[in-house]
N, C-alpha and C positions, 0 to 999 in steps of 0.2 A: 380633260381640262380640270376637273375637280382635284385630281391628284397634283396637278401643277400648282394650283393655288394654295394647297394645304401648307406647304413649307413657309411661304411668305406670311401667311396668317399667323402661324406659330411664332415666327420671328418677330412679328409685330406685337403679339401679346407679350413675348419675353422682354422686348425692349420697353414696353409700357411698364411692366413690373419692375424692371431694373431702374427705369427712370423714376418711378415712384419711390424707390428705395435710395436712389443716389443723393437726393437732397438731404437725407439724414446724415450721410457721410460728409457731404460738402460743408454742412454746418459745424462739423468738428474742427474745421480749419479756419473758422471766422476769427479775425483779430480781436474781437470783443469777447472777453472771458465770460460775461454774463450770457451772451448769445450761445457760446459753446456749451455752458452749463444747461441752458434751456434745451439745446439740441440733444444733449445726452439724455435729459429727462424725457423728451418726446420720443427718442429712440427706445428708451426703456418701456414706455407705454405701448409702442408699436410692436415690439417683439413678444410681449407677453402672450403665450399660448399660440404663437404664429410661427411654426417651423419654417415655412416658406420664406417669411420675412427675415428670419435669422440666417438662413442659408444665403439669401441675396446680400445681406449686409456683410457677411464673411467674404463672399466672392468679391464684393466691391472694396475690400480693404479696410473695413471698420476696425478690425482687431488691432493691427499695429498702431493705429492712431489712438485708440482707447488705452492701450498699454503705455504709449508715450505720455499721454496726459496723466495717467495714474502715477507715473514715476517722476514727473516734472516737479521740482521743488517750488516752482512759481504757481503751480495749480493749487487752488483752494482745497481745503479738506473736504468740503461739500462736493466739489467736482470729482475728486479722487474717489470718494465714496460712491457717487453715482456711476462712475466708470466701472468700479468693481461689481456693482449690482447688475449692470448691463452685461458684463462679461459672464457673470454667473448665470444670467438668463440665457445667453447664447449657449453656454455649456449644458443647459438642461434640454437642449434639442436632441439632435441625432448623434450617434457615435462619430460620424464624420465631422460634426461641429467640434467635438472634443479634440479629435486629431488635429484639426486646423489650429485650435488654440494652443495645443502642445507644440506644434511646429513653430509657433510664434514665441515660444519660451515664456508662456504665461506663468508657470509655477515659480521660477526665480523672482519674477516681478511681484507676485502676490506675497511670497515669503518676505520679500524686502518691505512690503507694506505693513507687515506685522510689527515692525520696529517703531511704527508711528505711536505717539502718545494718545491719539484720538481713538476712543473705544468704538465709536460707530464705524469708523473706517476699518478698524481691526476686525470687527464682526462681519463686515461686508466681504473683506478678503478671505476670512475663514469660511464663510458661507460658500463662496466661489470655489475655494480649495476643496471643501467637502464634496461639492458636486463633481468636480474633476476627478478627485481621487476615488470616488465611488463608481466611476465609469470603468467598465471592463477593459477599455483600451489604454488606460493609464498605467504605466509601470510603477509598482509600489516603491521600487528602489529610488525613485525621484525624491521621496520624502527623506531618505537617509543619506543622500549625496553630501550634504553640508552637515558636518557634525554639530554645528551650533543650533540647528533647527529644533531637534527634539527637546533639549533643555529649555529653549525659549517657549515652546508650546506648553511645556509643563508649567512654566511660570505664568502663562496667560490663563491657565485653568481657573484661577481665582478671580478673574476680572468680572465675569457675568455668567448668567445661566446659559447665554447663547454661546459664549466661548467654550463653556463646559460641554454643551451638547455637540457642537461642531468638531471640537478637538477629539473627543471620545469617539465620534463617528469616524473621523479620519484614522485614528489609531486602530480601531477594530477592522477597518477595511484594508489597512496597509500592513497588518501584522500577519505575515505569511510564512511562518516557519521559525525554527529555533534561533536563528541569527537576529531576526527582528524582535522576537520575544526578549532575548538577552539585552538588546539595546534599550528597549522600553523599560525593562525591569531594572537595569543598572542606573537609569535616570529617574528612578523613583516612581514609576507608574502605579505600583500597588498603593503606596502611601498617598499619592496625590489624587487617586481616583476613588479610593475606598469610601471616603466621607460623602461622595456624590450619590451613593446608594440611598442616602436619607434626604436627598434634595426634595424641595416642595414641587419641583417640576418633574412630571412623569417622563418627559422626553429625556431629561438629563439622567434620571435613574435607569432608564432603559438602555441608553447608550453606554453608561458606565458598566452595566451588567454585561452587555455584549463585549465590552473591552475585556472583562475578566474571563469570559468564555474563550476568547482567542488566546489570551495570555496563558491560561491553564492547560490548553490542549496539548497532550503528550509532553508536558513539561513538569517534571518532579520538583525542580527548584522553585518555580513560581507557585505550584500547588501546595507544597509544604509551607511556604510563606503565608499563603492565603488562609490556611486553616487556623493560623494563630493570630490573625489580624483582628483587632477590636475596633468597633465603630459604635460610639455612644454606649460603651459598656457591653456590647453584644459581639460575640464571635461571628466572623463573616459567614460560616456555614449556617448558623442560626438565622441570619438575615436572608440567605438564599432560600432556606426552608419556608420562611414566612412569605417569600415572594412567589412560591409555587402553590400556594393555597388556592382553592377553587374560586374564591371571590376576586382573585386578581385577574387582570387581562391575560388572555391566552398567550400572547407574545411574551409576557413577563414570566408566566409559568414555564413555558418551554425553555427560555433562555436560562432561567434559574436551574432548571433540571439539567441543562447542558453543563453549567458550571460545576454542579455537584458530581455529575457523571465523569467529567474530565479530571476532577480532583481525585475521584475514586480510582479511575484507571491509572492515574499517575502515582498511586500508592499513598496519597495523603489522607484518605478516608477508607476505613475498612469496608469490605463488601457486606459484612453482616451488621454494619452500623444502622441504627433505626432510621437515620435520615436518608439512607439509600433504600432499605427494604420496605419501610412503611411510608415514605414520602416520595422519593425520586422515581422509583420504579412504578408505583401506581399512577403517578402523574403522567408518565410517558405512555403507559397503557391507555389512559383516558384520551390521550392525543390521537390514538389510532381509531377512535370511534368514528362511525360514518357521519355523525353529526358535525364533525370538524371540517374545516376547509381543506382542500387538496394539499396545499403546501404545509399545513399543520400536521396532517396525517403522515406525510412524507418525512418531515423533520422528526416527528415523534417516533416513528418506526425505526429510522436510521440511528437516532440517538440511543434508543433502547437496545438495538442490535449491538451497538458499540459497548454499552454498559455491561451487558450480560455475556458478551463473547467469551471471556476467559474463565467464567465462574459457573460451575455446575449447579450450585444451590440457587443462584439468581435465575438461571435458565428454568429450573423446576418451578420456582415461585411465579415467574412470568407466565409460564405455560398454563397455569391454573388460575390466573388473574383475569377476571371479566371475560372468560371464554376467548382469550386472545387468538388462539390458533384458528378458530372459526371466524373471528372478526377479520383476520387478515385475508380470508378468502374473498371478502367484499372488495378488496383492492383490485381484483381482476375483473370486477363487474362495473367499473366506474367510468364515466357516468352511465347509469342504466337508462333504459327507455322510459322508466317512470321516475326519472331523477327529479328531485325537489327544486333543482336550480331553475329559477324563473328569469334571472338576469342573463340576457343573451350574451353579453360580453363575457360574463363569468363562465358560461357554458362553453363558449368558444375557447377561452383560456384553458379550461380544464380538459377539453378534448385534445388540445395540443400538448398538454403535459401529463396525460393519463399514464404514459409510459413510466413516469417517475414513481407513480404508485406501485407499479409492478416491480420495479427495481427495488424499492424500499421493502416490499413484502418478501421478495426473495432473500434480501439481506437479513431480515429478521428471522425468517424460517431457518436460514443457515446457522445463525447464532443459537437459536432455540434447540436445534437438533445436533449441536456440535458434540455432545457427550452421552446423552441419555437415550437408551434404546426405546423406552416407552414413548418419549416425546417424538422421536423419529417416526414411530408407527402412527401416532396421532396425526402428524403432518401429512404423511403419505396417504392416510385414510380420508383426509379432507377432500371434498368433492373435486374430482378431475385434477388433482394436484400434479400427478406425474405428467398428464397431458399438457398442463400449463407450463411446467418446467421445460418439457421437450419443445414446446412452441417458443418459449423464451430463448432457447439456444439459437434460434434462427431470426430473432428480431433485428430490425435495422439499427437500433440503438446499441452501441458498443457497451454502454453501462448496464443496460438490461441483460445483454448476453453474458457479461462478466458476472453479474449478480446471480443469474440462473445457473451458471456453471458452479459458482461457489455453493449455492444451495444444494445442487446435485452432489458435489464433492462431500459436503457435510453429511448428507443422507447415505452416501456410499460407504461410510464407515461401519454400516450395519451389515453383518454377515447375512442375517435373515433377509434383509431387503435386496441385497445383491443376488440372492438366490430366487427371489420371488418377483417383487415389483419391477426391479431393474430388468429382469429377463422378460417379463410379460410385455413391457413397453419397448423392448429392444433399444434401450437407451444408448448403447454403444454406437449405433448407426449415426444419429445426429452428432454425437460427440466426436466421432472420427471426421465428420465434415467440418466441425469447428476447428479441429487440429490441422486441417489442410491449409487454412488461410485465415489467420486471426492475429491481432496485435499481441505483443509479448505478454501483456498483463493477463490476457485471457488464456494464452498458451500455457503459462505457468500453472494456473489452477486446473486447466483441462488435462494437462499431462500428469499432474498429481493424482487426479481422479482416475486416469487410465491405469496408473500403478495399482489402484484398488481393484479395478476390473480385471487385472491380469493375475490376481491372487488365485491360488490353486482351487479354492472352493467356489470361485465365480464361474457360472455357466457361460458367461460372455467371453471368457478367455480365448477359447478356440476360434470362434468366428472373428474376433478382433485380429488374431494372429494371421488368419487366412486372408484378411483384407489388406495386408501389407503393413502391419504395425511395426515390424522389425525395421524396415527401411525408414519409416517415419521417425522412429525413436533414435535411430542412428543419425538421422539428420539433425535432431535436437541436440545431440552431443557436440555439434559443430557451431551451435549458436554463440553469439557474443554474450548472451545473458547467462551468468553462472547458474541461476536457478533452473533454467531450461536444460543446461548440460547435466545438472544433478538429476533432474527428473528423467531425462533420457536414459542415463546409466542405471538409475534405480529400476526403471521399468524393464530394462534388459536383464537385470538381475532377477526380477520377477519371472521373466520369460525362461531364464535358466532354472530357477528354483521350482517352477511349476511343472514338475515332472512326475507327480504322484500317479497320474494316469498310466505311466509306463508299466506300473506294477501289474496291470491287467493283460499285458502282452507277454508272449513267450520270452524267455531270458535273452536269447540272441537278438530277437527283434527289438526288445527294450533297449539293449545296449546300442544297437545301430541307430535307433530313434534319438536317444539322448546325445550320441555323438554328432548326429546331423544337426540337432539344435545348436550345439556349441559351434559347429562349423558355420552354420548360417549366421550366427552372431559375429564371429570373427570375419567372415567374408563381407557382410553388410557394413560392419563398423570399420573394417580395414585395420590392419596392424599399425599402419602409420598413425591413424587417428587414435587408436588405443594408447600408443606411446606418447602422443601429444597430450592426452588426458592425464597420463602418469606424471607429466611435468607441469600440470596446470597450477596456476598461482592460487586458485581458490581451494581452501582446505576441504570443503564439502565435496567438491568435484573429485579431488584426489582420493579421499577416503572411499567414495562410492566406486571409483574406478578400481582401486585395490580390492574392494569387496567383490566386484565383478570378476576380476582376474583370478581371485582365490576360488570363486565358485566354478570358473571354467576349468581350473586345475584341480579337479576332484575326480576320483575313480582312476585307478592306476593306469589302465590302458589309454585313457583320455589324456592323462598327464604326459605319458610318453609320446603320444601322437602329437600333441600341441608343442611340446618342448623340442621334438625332432624338427619341426618346421620353424618355430619362432624362439627357440631357446636362447640364441645369442642376444637378440634384442631384449628378451625378458630379463636375462641375467644382468645386462647392461643397465636397464631401468632400475632393477632392485639395488644394484651397487650405488647408483646415483642417489637414490632415496636414503639409503642407510648412511651415506656420507654427508647428506645435506642437513640443513638446519630445520629439521621437522620435529613435531611434538611426539610424545610417547605413543599416542594412539596410532599415528601414521607408521612409526617404526615397528610397533607390535604387529600391525596388519601385514607389513612387508616381510617380517620374519616368519609369520604364519604361511605366507606364500612360499617362502623357502622350505618350510616344513612339508608343505604339500608336494613340492618338487622332489624333496628328499624321499618321499613315499613312492615315487615312481620306480619302475624296474630299471630302465636305462637312463631315465632323466636325472637320477641322483648323481650320475657320473659328471654331469655339468657342474655340480657343486664340488665334488671330490677333486676335480682337475683344475679348480679355480682357487688358488691359494689365498687370493685377496678376500674372497667370500668366506672361506674357512676362518681366516683371521678375524673377520667381522663377527662371525657367529661366536667365536671364542671370547671376543671383547664383550659381547652382550650377555654372555653367561655370567660374567663378573660385574655386570652393571648394577647400579644402586637401586634401580627400579625392578621390583619383583615381576611385573608384567612382561618386561623385556627378557628377563632371565628365563621365565617359563617358556616364552615363545622360542628362544634360542635352544632350550632343552628339548623341545619337540623336534627340532631339526636334528640334534645329535641322536636322539632316540631312534629316529627313522633311519639314520645313517649306520648305526652300529647294530641294528637288529640282526641277531645271529642266524635266523632261519632263512636268510636271503643270500643268494649267490654273491660271492665277493665280499662277504661281511668281514672275514678275517683281515683282508688287506685294508679295508676301510678302518677297522678298529686299530690296526697297527699304526696307520698314518696319523690317526687322531691322538693315539697315545703319545707318539713322538712329538706332537704339537703341545702336549701338556694338558690335554682335555681330561684325562683320567684324574689327574691331581685336582682339577677344578671340580670334578664330579664328587670326589671325596669330601671336599670342603662344603659343597652344596648339600651333601647328605646329612650335614649337621645343621642345616638352616632351620631357624625358628618357624619359617613358613612351611606348613605341613605339605602343601601341594608341591612346592619346589623340592622339599626333602624326599618325597615319594618318587618324583620323576627322576631325581639323581640316583636313588637306590635302584630303580628299575633299569636304568641305563648301565649301572655298574654290574648288575646281574648278567647282562648280555656278554660282558667280558669274562665272567666266571663260568658261564654255561659251556 
């Protein structure tokens, strides 16, 4: 019986709540404007801090009526302003509230309200727009749909400190890439916002600073402009430096450091400039201290990782600043059992976001260890570091897994570590698991690292190959992502090149083993896929595939074996590439493949019986680019070598084609390599 009564009770409570909210909506339709105004004011007071009330009013249809009143010419300015305030309060509820407001086309209505001459109404509309645009469910593009909006917002910046704060906040949240940066830059964002950095209002200064950080990010044009902007006689970088001093709020220090970091990475400030080495970098290291809040430590570490990523000297300086490498180890122990956090809400928040600390630490370790062997050793020697990275590879958070793989990839550039720490912790095992099923962004980095583990000096090479790596790599070559195709081919090249161990075998066994490697690659990759890759539109993929084919076509018996089964398709692919609109490097690599084929015993006949190919070799002997001439010369040298069977017939045919005349000309070439090759080839005719 209790179960039967439960639903009517719930419905009764719901109807009571709805009824208590309905009278607020009903008053919006009163014919008396004063009663409508009072109703809106009462609604404003009712929804403050009450998400349930906000949801009820949205369900009951308050939003369309509020928007109607806000846009009516007959509505008083006070009523319009109060409507904007209520709408802003509704937007501060849940994401579903914002979605409901967007469905009612609130943004065009509020943007129209900005044309009003009344400042209070404008500020209320901007406050509401700020709340909506800072919500993750609002598409940024809605700000840029009407081309008149941005210039009008720029004009409103001078109206009050509130318009300045709200507009800068809207810009900083809605600037999501180069297109948005260009629009804001072209409408004078730099000039209009720069003077706000000296505003008496902290909020205005802070929002202006955030604006510059998003405008400068990966944008050389904006960054080069910022570096020369004067505000009250001071250059902008000098103002940013003042803002990251220790006596300034942490938020301001961090954002100023981000501005200087982005300008540096964009090439506007040198990496050895004092404002970077003595100010920005130490500030960001300070942010990594365990005394800072979780989000400050995360932002500090990630910004520092970005700053030092391409610069060896900055990496070295950072590594010895305030014991940074050891300090980052604390990121994995947070919050600890003896945490100083006494605020329960704060502790709950930090527990939910602790993975962000691990992600940031991995990112910074990856940047620190990108180039210097000593730094890599210090990182790996940090307590339980390899165990932490291996654990990170299997975390539920994709971002943490990606950061862990990047960290591992950075450390895998060390020959010493590949032979020791990586082998001791069998890093290849969790890496192979990652490669089985992961998003492309992780696969790209993980497959790059696999290339390092497949190098000859890596002890992990053989167990990786035995666990099915060839099939996995061949699968990568079929990916729609060009970077994955490149890595798959590159790793297969490593598989082919890593044959030094064959030297320990008897000669006949070594020959058979190497031939088996090549056969495995061709079988797993399939000739159809190999030739698809040879016509790939991505230059890197094409170059790596040509490199792989060149490596497969090495050692005379292997050349003959492969060309006996795949010669027709290979010659066809070579012809297409030499006839196509490809750059010098691609054609040079293709001619080198022909030179390898020409070194075969029986394979060279595939060239000699193909007049089209012979004419192409002749053409490239006379090309204006020396690299192509040299590559073509290798082909001719291998074809005319007089110690091999049938050399006389080949020499005669090439002489009839005019090759000897070209050799005489090339023997006078100012390029010593080309001259020597031509003379060597001519000697084969005289012998």
